[in-house]
C-alpha positions, 0 to 999 in steps of 0.5 A: 522655679527654674523659670524664675531663676532665668529672670535677671535681678537688675537692682544695684545695691551697696553695703557700706560698713565703716571699718571697726567704727568705734575703734577707728573713731578713737584712733582718729581722735587720738593718734597714739592709739593707732599702733596699739591693740585697742578695745572699746570697753571698760577696763576690767581692772577698774570695773571689778571685772565687768564689761564687754568689748564693743569692738576692737581695732585690727591689731587687737583682732589679730590676737583674737579679740572681737566684739561681744567678748568679755573684757576679762577674756579679751585681756587674757587673749591680749595682755597689752590691750588698751581699753577706751570707754565708749562714747556713744554720743560721739559715735551717734553724731558721726554716724549721722554725718555719714548717713547724711553723705549716703543721702547725697547718692540715694534716698533708698537707704536701710540703716543696719547699725550706726556703722553700716547700711544698705543703699539701693542706687538703682536710680542713679545713672552712674555705674555702681562701682564708681558710686562706691568709690565716690562714696568712700572718698566722701566719707574719708574727706568728711570724717577721715574714716575708712569703710568697706563696700560691697557692690552687687544686685542683692543685699546678701551679695552686697553684704558678703562683698563688704566683708570680703576685702576688709578693711578699706576695700571694695568688692564687686560681685556682678551677675556673671561671677555671683554663682561661682562666688557662692559655690566657693564660699565657706559654709560658715560665711553664709548669712544666718549660719551660726554655731549650731547650724554650722555643727549640723552642716559638719555632721552632714559633710557640708563644707562650702556653697558647692555642697550646699547647692547640691542639697535639695530644697526638701532636704534643707527644710527637713534639717533647717525648717523655714531657714532651709528656704533661705539657704537654698536661695543663698546658694543660688546667689538669689535674695528677694528682700528689698532695701527698706528705705526710711520715709524720714531721713535720720539727719540733714547736714552740711560741712565745708573743708577749707584749703587754707585754715581759718584764723579769724572769727569773722571768717568762722561766722561767715562760714557758719552762716553759709552752712546754716542757709544750705541746711535750712534750704535742704530741710525746707525743701524736704519738709523736715524739722529737727530737735538736735543741732550738732556742730562739728569743728576740725582744726589743722591738727585733725583734732575733731570736736562735735557738740550738740544741742537737743531741745524738747521741740523742733528748732525753727528753720532760721539760718541766722539763729542756727549760725548764732547757736553754732558760734556759741558752741564754737566760742565755748570750744575755742575761746582763744586762738584757733586754726580751723580746717573744717566746719559742719552743721547737722540736724538730727532727731528728724521729724516730718513737718506736719504743717507749712509755715506761712507768713502773716504777710503772704498773699493768697 
């Protein structure tokens, strides 16, 4: 076992977590919500006391409001809490856009939720902290959302890193600092330690990673069963699980931000045609098809609107058709004057292309 620990883990893994995702999206889309305690959930006064908090902004969290808290309990903790009903279709669309950005850096991606994922960037020649900085910039540039990123050589340390400086922070935990980081970590922050496990540790007098490190593997197995092995290796800054990449991308998209706002319909048509050609080229190269086509539009007031079309079968990879569909959506959302700063087209509900389209006029 000691010989194994001498082997250095050379992986480079990022854990990306969008800060208070649902709440941040609503604050982005309605700036009036930025300075108030916000809970994403149904107002108990309007729904007979039912409902739970999906997430809360950081102002509300200062009053003790947190995810999975009952709406009534949340209102008691923060009487001036503002409730906004969740819009999961919108969140899924934005999540697809963020995951498309992830694929600009690596295809070794393990989604955890709509708002977080592990990325194995070992194959990228650029330094991992630099990649983290570029990734955060790309997400902000395309979505105006902040994220926190942990950078390390295994998933546990990367996850702990993203939690260490929130919101909107980056924490790098290299090999030479990892063991000291884990020794100082409060026991409640170890992965998998819930309330019952924490109570056991309190009885054992274990307060932090240093106390945990001092326990033998046999003692940990006696008290915690198979989870004792996980705790033993965590205390030694070691985690074996790889980033479990998906064989098929969750979405493929392209966006353009304009230095000068677009006011002319012909400019919009040209922009959608260019975006559609790039998306189709990417889908064709990867032999992918999609059932949902989503258009994203942001005006010069940073109001962002997204609207998608889902059909039972996959769309044909026809740039002209895609551009026409995008214009239909645009005309529906902006029937009159407009001032547009960003346009985007994204395919989601992705499947692998099981056949290769062949023209009747191709020569063999």
